[in-house]
N, C-alpha and C positions, 0 to 999 in steps of 0.2 A: 522430593518430587513424587507425585502419585504414580501408581502403576495401573495397568488396565483393570485389575480386579477391584481396586479401590474406586476407580472412576465408575465402573459398572455398578457397584454397590451404591455409590452416591446418586446415580441416575435412578436406580431402583427405588431408593428412599424418597427422592424428589417427586417421582411420578405417582407413587402410592398405588393403591389397588385399582383406581379408576382415573386415568389421566384425562379422559374425554377425547383422546385422539381418534379412537374408533378404527384405526388402521395400523399397519405395521411400518416400521421405519428402521433403517440400518445406518449406523455410523461406521464408515470404512476408514480405519486409521492406518491403512497400508500394512507394513511389516509388523506394527504393534498389535494388530488384531482388529476385531469387529465388535460392535455392540449392537445387538438386535433388540428392538423394543416392540413387543407385541401389545399394542394398545387396543386390539380387537378382542382379546380374550378377557375373561373375568375370573379372577383378578388379572390385571395387567402383569406381563412378565418381561424381565430384562435379562438377557443372557449374552454370551459371547459366541453364539452360534452364527454360522454364515448361511442364512436362509434368504430366499427371495423376499423382497419387501415392496410395499407400495411406493416408497421413496427411499433413495440411498443418498446420504450425504458423505462425500469423500473429501478428506483433508489430512494433512500430516499431523503427527502427534504434537509437535511443537505448536502448530497453529491452533489445534484443538485446545491445548492448555492455555494459550494466549486468549482465545475466545472465552473460555470458562472463567478466566481471571479478570475479564473486562479490559484486557490490554489490546484486543483486536476486535473491531466492529464487524459483525457478521456480513453486513451489506458491502463494506469495503473489501472484505476477504473474498466475497463472491465476485465483485467487480475486478479484482486483481487476479482472479483465477486460482486463488489459494483454496477456495471452497467450491466444490462442484456438487450439483444436485441432479440426480437422475430420477425420473418418475414424477410423482405428485409434488410440485413446487409449493403448493399451499400447505400441505402437510408438513413439509420441511420447515416452513416459516412458523408453525405452531410450536416447534421444539424449543426454541430459545426462551420464551417466557416460562415454560414448564420447568426448565433447568434452573431458573433463578429462584425457585421456591425454597 
């Protein structure tokens, strides 16, 4: 099973230097930590800092892993309350395709 550092590095590699997001996004994994994606900087940066973001996606570590492995549909997770979005909903929706790279 992956840990937060491995997941952060995977996201960093998947986004590359220019994700096209143009904004900041935070993935809040509760007690496991946070992943901050700065898609507004050049090059883009991915860290584990807890900074304010244009959108924050909150979910449990287990649900995040299920999403990343294709075992949980993002829309179903949202409808079931397993995934919550605060802020820019359209930005949050741009995240899923970027992580599949």
